[in-house]
N, C-alpha and C positions, 0 to 999 in steps of 0.2 A: 962254151954251154958247161957248166956246172956239175960237176959229178955230185954222185947219190952222197961220197964222204964228204963234201963240203957244204951241204944244205941240212946236216945233221948238227944239230945242237949240239956244244962243247957242255960238258955236264960241269955243274957248279962245283967249285971248290969249298973244303970245311968253313972257308973264311968270308965265302959269300955266303952261305947259307945261313950264320950266324947273323950276319951284318941284315939281310932280309926279315930275320926273326925280331931283331931289334929294331926296325924302322916299322914292323907290322906291330909292335908293341908300343911303340910311339904314338902312332896314330890312332892303334886301338888297345889302350890300356887294359879291358876287359880281355882281351887276348888269353893274358896268363888265367885268368880264370875260366874259362871257356875252352882252354886246350890243356889243362891239365898239368902245369907248371908248378902250381902250389900245392905245400906239404902242411899235413893236417895230423893231428894226435888222435885217432879212434878210441870210443869209449872203452875199447879193449886193452889202451895203451899201445896199438900198435904206430908207426910214422908211415903214413903211404901218402898218395897223389889226393886233390881234390876232385871227386869227382862230385857234381852236382846231385843230390838227390830230388825225386820230388817236388817237393815244397820248394827246396831251395830252386829248382830249377824254374817253376812257376812263379817265382818273385824274380828272381833276374830277366824272365822275358819279358815282366810288366817293367823293370828298370828300363828295358833295353829300348821299349815302346817309347816311356818318356823320353828318354834322352834323344831320340830319334824326332823327337818334337819340338826340342830346343826351347822347352820349357825349366822355370824353375821345379825340381822335383823335392814336392811336400809328403810325406807320406806317415801316417801314423800304422803301424803294424800290429796286428793283435793277433798272438799265437798261440799253441798246447807249449807244454815244454818236452825240453829235449830233440825238436825237429831242426836243430843246425842253422836256427837263423841268422845268429850271431856269429858262427864261422862265416859264414859266406859275408856279411855286412864288412868284415873285419878285410876278408880278400876282396872287397869291392874299393874298400879305403887305402888298402895298401897298393891296389895296383894304379889306381887313377893317381895317389901321389907319388909312388916312386917312378913312373915314366914319364910323368909330366911337369914343366918345372914351374915354381913360382905359386905352388900348392901348400894349403894352411889345410889339414884334417885335425877335428876334434873328436876324442871318443872321450866320452863321459857316461858312467854308470852310477847308478844308486849309493854304493860306499865302495870304500877303498877296495876289500878286496876282490871284489867281482872287477873294477876296473883293471886291474893289475892282472886277473886270468885273461880280459881281452888281449889288454895290449900284450900278453905274450906271444897271442895267436900272431901279432906283425911279427915280433919279433922273429920268429920263429920262420914266417916266409920268408922273411929277409936271409936268414941262415942257411935254411937249403935252398934257398935258392942263389947264394954266393956258392953252394958246394955243386950243385946239379947244374946250374945256367947261367955261368958268373957274369958272361956277356949281356944278361938281361937285367941283373942285379948292382944297380947305383953304388958307388962309393959311399959309405957312412961318411956322416962326420962326427956324429955324436949319437951313441945310445944309453940311455939311462932309464931311470926310474918315472920321469916325466915327460922323455921326448923320444923320436926315434928322426933323426935330420940328416937328408945327406948332401953333400957335397955336390957342389959345382949346380944341381941344378935347384937349390934352394928350395927345397919343398921337404913338409916335417909332418909328423903325427904327434899329436901333442894329444896325453892323457889326464884325466881331471876326474874330481868324484861331483854328483851334485853339490854336498856340501860346499863347495868353492865355488859359488853364484859369480862372482867376477872373471871364472876363467872365459865365460860365454862372450862377455865384451871384452878380452883382453886384446885379441887378435882378427883379421878380415878373415873367415871361414869360406872354403868352397864346400869342403864336405863334412858332414856332421854326422855322428852317430849317438843318440842318446837310448843308452839302455837300462830297461825295464824302468822307462818313464813312470808308469803309475806308480813307483813307489817313492820317486821326488819330494822331500818333504817340502820344496819351495818353488815348483815347478814353475807359477805363474814369474817370477823374478828370473828364471834361467830363461824362459820364454821370452819375456821381455828384452834380454840382453841378446837373443841370439838373432831375434828378428831383428834389430838393426847389424850385428854382426857381420851375418852371411847377404849379400849382395843379392836384388833380385833378377837376376841372369839366366839363361838357362843351363848353365854350364855348372850348376850349383845341386847338391842334396843335401835335406835336412831329412833322416829317418829315426823317429821317434818309434822304436822297438820295445815290447812289454807283453808279459802276463795279465791277466785283469787284479784289480786290487779293490774292488768295491766301485761306489758310486760316487768316487772324488772328482777332481778338477778334470785329469785324462777322460775319464768317461763326458764329462760336459764336452769337452772338446771332441770327442768322438762319436759324440751325437750328432753336434753341429757339422761337420763333416759328412757325415751320412745324409743329412738335410740337405745338402748342398750352401751351407750357410758361409763355408769357407773353401780355400783353393786346398784344402789337405785332402788327400787322399785315404780315405779307410780301409785297409785291407786286414781281411781276419782269412787266419789259416785254419782249419779244422783237423783233430786228428788223423782222420781216415785219409789226406791226401798221403801221408808218410807211406811208403809199400813196405815196411818191415811192421805197420803195425798189421799185420796178416797172419792169421795161424792156420793151418792145415786141421782139415776135421778127421777124429780117429774113429774109423767104423760108420763114417758118413754120419757121426752124430755130433752135434754142437758141443761145449764145453757145458760141463754140469752145473749148475747155478745154486747147489747143494753149499756152496763156499758163501754167497751173497747175505748180507746183515737183512732182514727182512722185520719189519715194526710197522705200526699202525699206520705210518703214512706211506711207507713205501712196501707194499705187499707184492705178492709172486704174481697176481694179478695185471698189477699195474707194470711191473717189470716187463713182464712179457707183452701186454699192450705197446706200451715204449717199446720195445726192442721190435716190433712188426711194423709201429710208425714210421720208424728213421729208415729202417730197412727200405722203405717204400719210399720215402720223401728223397733220400740221398742216395738211393740206387746203391746201399752195401751189399757186398756180397756174403754167401756163408763165412767165409774166411775171415773177414774182416769182424763179423759180428762174433766170431767164436775166439777172435783176439779181445775183442770188449769184453766178454764174460770171464775171460783167463785172468785180464790185468786186472778188473774189479776185485778177482779174487786174491791175486795173488801180488797185486803191484800198490792195490789202496783197501788193504785187510779186509775186504768184503763190504768197502763202503763205497754206494752208489755216490752220495754224496761228495766224499774226497774225488772217486775219476770224473765228475762232471765238472771240477774244480780244475784238476791237472790236467785234462782232456775233453774241452768244451767243443761241441759238436755245431754250436751256431756263436755268434756274439753276443745275443740277449742270453744266453745261458751263461758264461764265461764271466758276464758282469755278477747277475745273480746270485751265484754259487760262491764271489767272494765278499768280503767286507761285513759289515754287523747293520743287516735292513732290522727295522723296526717291525714290518708287516710279514704276515709268513710268506715263506719262498714257495712251497709248492701251491698256495691259493694264489699268488702274482703269476704263476706258471698256467695257473686254468684260466686268469682273466687275459695275460697274454694272447693266448691259445682262442678269445673269443673276441678281441680288439676290432674293430671295424672303421673304414674310413665314414667322413661325416658323410650323411644322407644329400646335405645342403650347406653351404660356407654362405654367409649374407649378413643382411639386419632385415631389422622387424621396422615395418613403420605402419602409421595408423591412417586410412584411406576411407572417407565415407562410413564413420563411427565403427569399422572393422579394424584389425590389427591382421598383417599378413606380414610373410617371409617373402623376401627377396632375394634370389642367389645373385651375389657380388662375389668378382676374383679379389677383391681386398676386402671381404667381409671381414667382423669380427668375431660372428657368432658360429659357432661349429654344432649343426642340428643333427642328432641322432634319431628323431623319432618325430613325426608330425601329433601335436595333440589329437586327443580322440575323446567325442563326447562322453562323458561320464567317469572319466578319470580323474585326478585329484593329484595337486604335484605342488613339489616344495623348490622355492627359490633360493638358494645363498649366496651372498655376498664376502668377498674380505676384499678391502682396499688398500692403498697405498698412493704414495704422494702422485703417482704416474712420471716419475723423474728418475736416473740412475739405475740401478738392475733389479730392484724390488718388483716383482709384476702383483698386480690386482688378477682375483678370479672371481667366476660365476662358477656356478654348478647345479644345472635344474634336476631333480629327481621325481619319477614315477613314483607315488608313494604307493600302490597296489603291486608292481610289480617289482621296484627296486633295483631301478634301471637308470642310469644316466641317460637322459634323453638331451640335454644340450649342454655347455661349457662356454666360457670365454676365458681368455689368458692373456695379459700384456700389461703393460706401463699404460695404463688409464687412469685419469683424474679421478679425485671422489665423485665428480657432477655426472662423468661419462658412466661410471658403474651404477651409479642411480637410475641414469637414464635408460640405462641397456637392463636391468633388474624392472622399473616399470613395466619397460615394452615386453620384457618376459612371462612376467607375472599374469599380463593381460592376455599375450597370445597363448598361455598354458592354462585356460580355462579359469582366470582370477586366481592364480596360485598365492599361495601363505608366502610370502616374503619374508626370510629372516637373515637380516645382514650380521657379523661380526660387531660390536660396536664400540671397539677399544679403539682410539687413537684416529684415523680418518674414519673408521667405520661411523662415529657420533655425527660426522656431516652426512653421509649416506643415508642415514637411518631417518635424520632430519627431514632431507629433500624428498626421501620414498613416501614417506608419515603425509607431507603434506600435499601430494598430489597422489596419492595410492591407498586405498583403505585397508586392503589385508596385509598386515604389516605384523610381525611376531613379536609379541611381550613377553618381555621376561619372566618366568615362572620360579617360586621359591617354595618350598616346602612346607608346611603349618599343621600339626596335628594329621600328619600323616597324608593329608592331602596337597596336592598342588595348586596354588593360586597364582592366577595371572596377575604381575604389577603394572605399572603405566610406563615401566622403563622400556624403551627402543630396541631390538634390536637382542642378540644372544651375546650374552658375556662370556668370553672366556678366562678362566682365571685358575687358578690352581687346583681345583675341584672339578672343574667341569671338563679343563683340555685332557687331564688320563684318561676321566670319563669318555668324551666322545670318539678319542683316538684307540682305545681299548674296544668299544663298540664295532667298528670301523673295521678293525683286523678280526673281528671275530665274524664278519660278516663275510671278509676274504678268506679266512681260514675254513669256513662253513662251507664257501662258495652260494651263500643267500643274496649276492647281488650280482650287477654285470657292471663293471667300470666301464667298459665300450671304447674311453678315448684313450688313444695314446700317449696324448700328452699326461694325463690321470696317471695313468699306470706307471710313466715316468717317472714322475714325483713322489710316486711310491716307492718305486726302487729305491730310489735317492734319498729317502726319509731314513734316520739312523739313529744306534742307539749310540752317542758321544759318550766315550770312558774317559775318567782321569787314569792316572799312571799304574795305580791299583787295580785297573779294571773294572771298578764301580761305575755304572751309567747314571750321567751325573746330569745329562739332556737328553730328550728325545727330538730331532728337527731337521731340518734336510742338511744335507752335505754340503760344506763350504762351496759357494760358487751355484748352487742348485734351487730351486724353485719350492716352494710349498703351497702355493696359493690355494691351488685345487685341492689338496689332501685336505688342510682345515675347511674348506668349504662344504666338500665331500663328507667328512665326519660329523659338520654341525648338521648336516640335511639326516644326516642317520638318528641322532638324539631327538630334532625336530619331530624325526616320522615318529618315534615312539608316543611323543608327547601329545601330538596329533595325529593319531593314526588315519587310515582310510576308513572313512564310513560310508555304506551303500545308500545311497540315494535313490529313492523313487518319487516320480511324479503322481497327481492325486490320481490320473488318467489309469494309469500303471497299477496304482494300490486297489482302485475300484475294480480293475479288472481281474488281477490275483483273488480278489477277494469273492467274485462271483464264481471264479473255477472252483475256490475250495468248497463254496457252499453247496455248489451242484454235485461234487463229487460226497459230500458230506450226507446230503440228501438226495441221494441219485434214485432211489425206490419208492420214495413218494413225489417226485413230480416239483418240489416248492421250488421258485423264484426267488 
């Protein structure tokens, strides 16, 4: 029978422990990240081991979850500033590339200096690992400004800028970090190259990480991901995820808002109301609210707009506060808070001399309000060829309430747009239909006029009065376009309309002032890659509403009843009928 001494395991030698660690890192490279083997420079300039903060931990857990599914990882990461996400992603790349054989990784940033800063992180990971844990640091073959290459395992990290679009095609990559991707000048070309260079298997990762930069192509891809139209996963990190973004109260009081810059658009009352709203909605602590006040005053020069730009709390706010939007930002905030899902989605059919709406899963019409007796409506349409990427649009507006009641958006032929406009016109109390008459609009106008009577005819001003012409449809030109866009912007700014539709509001957000190199506005239109058909339709509807305002109509019976009531009131003392 063995003695107690015999069954006690012998302690491992140092060499065995090191060998076990090396095997563990080979089997699970992210062990280096999770166990604090990598070193970083802090904001204070100290050299410390990387310990994941709350935002990094959240993102790391998502990465681990996706890796376990063994599917290709494709992530759009929208973030606040100074959250350490680039540090984490470089650690991820270093761990995977340095511990696994035959791996190519790409770090691509918007500009050279930014790329170099990211690359320095990888070099630091290698240098400090060689000093502290040499058994985990593979031997380098090459280290220069363009790559970090390891000997024997044939793996490398390549550095590039977005200016060099060919870098995306130069190798087969397993891991890619695109930093500040919203600022890439030619994102489409970069992505077209990468989508062919990165294999579609479960051991590949592409992370497009960025702060927001207005309603550009990245925004378009982000929205497509949000809507589930691609396999890319959208991840937004709000500022309150950072534990350091918290500040103790002094004497139980929040930081004074004396230093906040208030104006006609941002009053003290608005500020306090918003603060109360986000406290409840996002379950913020008083300490987080205290930091927010302090940061607005001390880090953002008192500007609430600057704070929202640098530290957004929602992805919608992140995009809305950047870029050069044409429509009023605060007005669009108001609209976003009041958008709603369609009441129904479907088609309109004529049945037994009546027009009825039928709910269909693949329907083209989004209905936000049923027609009501006595209400008057306007239908506006903007046509397209029905091919390519340009979308046609239809908007139905309630004349009296100035609310959007139905929309259509998509790649439809002029015949389809004319047919849907007629159906909507009949359904909404024989509404006035005002198609835009240029390009494909001419055909739409002719088709509507042939089968429907109540069509808009162009107005011209003579001797101070508007005169109707025989020209069908609304004419967009250098005079009318600025007018109807300015009219819609005024309605949005003054909160005198309800856009309701998410698609319409999104188009308003991506409708921008395009400027030349000197900062002069040269054109007002949709951001490249975005649509504006619904914007044009809704803007035209606003002008048509002014030209053909809501008129109270009463039938003869109601008119007689009102007359008799008035007569009785006037002659009540005499009993006359």
